[in-house]
C-alpha positions as CSV (number, residue, x, y, z in Angstrom):
1,M,149.4,122.9,117.7
2,P,152.9,123.0,116.1
3,S,151.4,122.0,112.8
4,I,149.0,124.9,113.0
5,A,151.8,127.3,113.8
6,I,153.8,126.0,110.8
7,N,150.8,126.4,108.4
8,F,150.0,129.9,109.7
9,G,153.7,130.8,109.4
10,R,153.6,129.6,105.7
11,I,150.5,131.8,105.1
12,L,152.2,134.8,106.5
13,V,155.3,134.2,104.4
14,L,153.1,133.9,101.3
15,I,151.4,137.2,102.2
16,G,154.7,138.9,102.4
17,V,156.1,137.4,99.2
18,I,153.0,138.2,97.3
19,G,153.0,141.7,98.6
20,Y,156.6,142.2,97.6
21,V,156.1,140.7,94.1
22,V,153.1,142.9,93.5
23,G,155.2,145.9,94.6
24,M,157.9,144.9,92.2
25,V,155.4,144.7,89.4
26,N,154.0,148.1,90.2
27,E,157.6,149.4,90.6
28,K,156.9,150.3,94.3
29,A,158.7,147.3,95.9
30,S,159.7,147.9,99.5
31,V,161.2,145.7,102.2
32,T,158.3,146.6,104.4
33,A,156.1,144.4,102.2
34,M,158.0,141.5,103.6
35,I,157.0,142.2,107.2
36,P,154.4,139.5,107.3
37,A,157.0,137.0,106.0
38,F,159.4,137.9,108.8
39,F,156.7,137.2,111.4
40,G,155.7,134.0,109.5
41,I,159.3,132.7,109.5
42,I,159.6,133.2,113.3
43,I,156.2,131.4,113.8
44,M,157.2,128.6,111.5
45,I,160.5,128.1,113.2
46,L,158.8,128.0,116.6
47,G,156.3,125.4,115.2
48,Y,159.2,123.2,114.0
49,V,160.9,123.4,117.3
50,G,157.7,122.6,119.1
51,R,157.2,119.6,116.9
52,A,160.8,118.4,117.4
53,K,161.2,119.0,121.1
54,E,158.3,117.7,123.1
55,N,159.7,119.1,126.4
56,L,159.8,122.7,124.9
57,R,156.4,122.5,123.0
58,K,154.4,124.5,125.6
59,H,157.0,127.2,125.8
60,V,157.6,127.7,122.1
61,M,153.9,127.6,121.3
62,H,153.3,130.4,123.8
63,A,156.1,132.3,122.2
64,A,154.5,131.7,118.7
65,V,151.2,133.1,120.0
66,L,153.0,136.1,121.5
67,I,154.7,136.8,118.1
68,A,151.3,136.5,116.4
69,L,149.7,138.8,118.9
70,L,152.4,141.4,118.3
71,G,151.9,140.9,114.5
72,F,148.1,141.5,114.9
73,L,148.6,144.5,117.1
74,A,151.2,146.1,114.8
75,S,149.2,145.6,111.6
76,A,145.8,146.3,113.1
77,G,147.2,149.4,114.9
78,R,148.6,150.7,111.7
79,L,145.2,150.1,109.9
80,V,143.3,151.9,112.7
81,S,145.7,154.9,112.7
82,K,145.2,155.3,108.9
83,F,141.5,154.3,108.9
84,S,140.3,157.4,107.0
85,E,143.0,156.8,104.3
86,I,142.4,153.1,103.7
87,T,142.2,152.1,100.0
88,F,142.4,148.7,98.5
89,S,146.0,149.1,97.5
90,P,148.3,146.1,97.8
91,A,149.9,147.5,101.0
92,Y,146.5,147.8,102.8
93,V,145.3,144.4,101.6
94,S,148.6,142.9,102.9
95,Q,148.1,144.6,106.3
96,I,144.5,143.4,106.5
97,A,145.5,139.9,105.5
98,M,148.3,139.9,108.1
99,A,146.0,141.2,110.8
100,L,143.4,138.6,110.1
101,T,145.8,135.7,109.8
102,C,147.5,136.6,113.1
103,L,144.2,137.1,114.9
104,I,142.9,133.8,113.7
105,F,146.1,132.1,114.9
106,V,145.8,133.7,118.3
107,I,142.2,132.7,118.7
108,L,142.9,129.1,117.7
109,S,145.9,129.0,120.0
110,V,144.0,130.3,123.0
111,K,141.3,127.7,122.3
112,S,143.9,125.0,122.2
113,F,145.5,126.2,125.4
114,I,142.1,126.2,127.1
115,D,141.3,122.7,125.8
116,A,144.7,121.4,127.0
117,R,144.2,122.8,130.4
118,K,140.7,121.2,130.7
119,N,142.1,117.8,129.6
120,A,145.1,117.9,132.0
């Protein structure tokens, strides 16, 4: 599970960096484009801690899922609130990518937690 957290964190960082670079190219760069990267960095750090500290793994993985759930709710909530205005601008594409990435991570994590409980 920590490796999955690290990889999903990397994906979120990539989404944030790409969003910011596209904004710079279009002369509309904003720090808000880096929001996926901020979530990704936290999830990656938790993944590395979970990998390094076996006794903390369960706790940090639950924290990583909580961060991803908050990331999903924030980005999906923003998309839903602006549903009638959605275009395929880089900002909306980044929000969609963040929402989907966080949702997939949450789903995989819940499945992993269920499997771990069954095997215990």
